[in-house]
N, C-alpha and C positions, 0 to 999 in steps of 0.2 A: 579493242578487245571484243571478241565475239561474246554474245550473251551466254551465261552459264546456266545450267539447269540444276536447281537445288530442290531436293525433296525433304520431307520431314526429318529423316535421319541426318541429313546434312546440316539442317538448322540446329538439331540437337547436338551434333558433333561440334558445331561452332560454339554453342553455349557451354557445353561441358569442357571444351578446351580453355575457354576464358575463365570458367569457374576454377579450374585447376591452376591456371596461371596466377589467379588472384592470390592464391596461398603461397606462391613463389616470389611475389613482387616485393621482396625486401628492398627498401629504398625507393619504392614507388613503382607504378605500373610501367614506367619507361624502361626499367631494368629487365622486363620480360620481352622487350621488342625483338631481340634476336630469335626467340622461340616463336613469336608471332609471325616473324618473317618466314621462318622455316615452315610453319603450318600453312599460312595463308598464300604465300608466294611459291615456295618450292614444292611442298607436298600436295596441296589441293589445287593450286593455280587459280584461286578465286580472285586474286589481285595480281597486278603487275608490279615490278620493282618501282616504276615511277609513281604508281598509285600509293604504294606502301610508304615511300619516302615523303610524298606530298601530304599524306594523312598526318604524319608526325610533324612535318614542317609547319603546316597550317595551324595545327592545334597548339604548337609551341609558340607561334607568333601571336596567337589570339590571347586576349586577357582571360584569366580564369585558371582553373586547375589544369595541370598538364595531362591528366588522365583522359581528357577529351579526345585525344588521338585515337583511343579505342573506339569511341563512338563514330569517328570518321572512317575508321577501317570497316566497321560494320555497315555503315552507310554505303561505302564503295562496294562492298560485297553484294549488298542488296541491289544497288544500281546495276551492277554487272549481271544480277539474276533477273532483272526485268522491270524495274520501275520504282515508283514512289513507295508503295506499300511494302514490298520486300526491303527497300532501303530503310524504312522506319523500323521494320522488324529486326534487321541486322544491327541497326544502331542500338536498339533496346537490348538485344541479346548480348552484344559485346560489352556495352557499358555496364549493364546490370550484372553480367557475369564477372567482370573484373572488380566491381565494387562490393557486391554483397558478401562473399565469404571473408574477404580481408577486413571489411568494416566490422563484422560481427566478431571475428577473431581478435582484432585490435582492441575493440571495446572491452572484451572479456580479459584479454591479456594485460591491458593497461591497468585495469582494476586490480588484478592479481599482483602485477609487478609493483604497483604503488604500495599495496599492503605488505609486500615482502622485499622492499627496496634495500634493506640492509643485509640481505643474504648474500654471501660471497658468490654463489652461482648466478644470481640475477645481475650483479655488477659485472662479472666475467662475460656473461652473455652480451650485455650491452657493449662492452669494449671489443668483443670479438666480431661483432656485426659490421664494424666500420670497414675493415679490409674487403669483406664480401660485397658490400654495397659499392665500393669504389671499383672493384673488378667487374661487377655487372654493368655499371655505367660505362666503363671503358669498352666492354663488349658491344654495348648499344651504339656507342660512338663509332666503333669500327664498322658495324653493319651499315650505319647511315653513310659513313664516309666512302665506303667501297661499293655502294649500290649502283653507282654509275661507272664503276671501274676505277682502279687506282693506278693506271698507267702513268708513266712519267709525262706524257703529253698533257696531263691535267695539273701540271706543276703550279699554275697560278692559284688554283683552288686550294692546293696543299699549302702554299705559301700564306694565303689568307687565313687558313685554319690554324696554322702554327703561330702566326703573328697574333691572332685573336686570343689563342690559348695563353701565350706568354703575357699579353697585356692584361688579361683577366687575372692571371696568377700573380703578376708582379706589380701591378699598379692599382689605382683606385678608379680607373675608367669604368663606367657602368656598362654592363653587357648590352644594354639596348642601343647605346651609341655604336658599338661594334656591329651589332646586327644591322643597323641602319647603313653603316659604311659598307658592309657586305652586300646589302641590297642594291646600293648605288653602283658598286663595282659590277654586279650582275646585270643591272639595267643597262649600263654602258657597254656590256659585252666583254668586260675584261676578265671575268672568271666564268 
């Protein structure tokens, strides 16, 4: 990818977008990945599809909170903009932007919800959020699965994905074993 030129307004745009996404991240930051893809890859072209997918894959494979993928996205935007200092700035803006508003809102909302946990509206809200979170996770999975194309020629990858999904859903096989199996299949060039 050719280096991109980011000015102060671009960095502010990056921060403000992640601040706004923070408030939409019901179910975690990963549920906002489709809009991050739209903004960073399609609209601004600050990242490529492989960089976007790799940011999520690396962060999900690493120990720690899954929100770290936002830091990797910011890091990659900064690297594309010209080096170490922009990469550090991008990392701080994306991670700080996604964490700050939702953390403050969650803290205040949890205190209020705990005080009012017996109210019918509070109970209904908690039950109503489950389908929304599931839909957002499915949208994220679709974006990640189709980033490299979903043509029939990729049937081995689709088969591995479907098999892993069924095994996680129907058995007690730990997800890390399936990730390791998928890594081995990829290493041997089978998917």
